[in-house]
N, C-alpha and C positions, 0 to 999 in steps of 0.2 A: 286744416282750419287756417283761415287768413290770420296772420300775426296781429294785425289791429283788432279783429274780432276777439282773439285770445285775450288781449289786454282789456277789452271792454268788460270781461267777466270780473266777478269779485276776486279781489287780490288774494283772499285766503284759498280760494280754489286754485288760483295760479300757482301760489306758493307750494301748495300740496303736489300739484302736477309737476313743478320744478323739482321738488325734493324726491319724488318718485323717479323721475328722470335721471337725477344725479345719482340715486342709489343704484340704478341699473347700469351706469357707466363708471362706476368707481374703479379706480386703478390703484394698484399698490407699487410702491418703489421697492429697491433693494432693502430698505429698512422696515418694510412692511407698514409704511404710513399710508393710510387711505386719504384720498383728496376727494372732496366733493364741492359742488357749486350750488349756492343758495342765494335766495334774494337778500339784499341788504336789510338790516333791521335798525330801527332807531338807536338800539343800544351799541350799534357798530359805528356811530357818528364820530367818535373821537379817533377810531382807527382810520376811517375814511379821510377824516382831516389831515391826519399824520401822512397818510399816503399821498394825497393831493399836494401837501407841502413839500414832500420829497420830489414828486414829478414837476411841479410847477411852483418853485420857490417865489417867483416874482409876484405871485397872485395870493400870497399867504393871507393878506388882510381880507381878501374876498371869500375865502373857502368856507368859514364857519357859517356866514350869512347865506351862501349858496346851498349848503347842506341843509340848514334850517328850512329854507324854501321848498327844497325837494321833499323833506318829510312832512311839510304842511300841505303838500300837493298843489303848490301853485308855480312850480317851476316849469319853464317852458320845455326844458331839456335837462337831464336825460329823461326818458320815460321810465327807465328801469335801471337798477344797478345790482350786479351780481358780484358775490364775493366767494373766492375759493378758500376753503378751510380744510386743514388737515384733521386727521383723527386725534392728533396730539393737541389740537385747539389752536 
């Protein structure tokens, strides 16, 4: 299926498919920590802002507003944000 058609579907359906895909490709490290990829949630906003500040310190004053715009659904980009999360949180 075309990527753009997949994004046109309801987000909940996409999230379930991504979670199922992530579950099927989980990997473990030497410490038996499982990693999986999932769509970013609004509850992850502070984590995403902290990461963006580490990556782009010159734009710190813009990050919170851009993140709010993303979650409001009015951002021109990015279309989606994924986050890697370990089984340890």
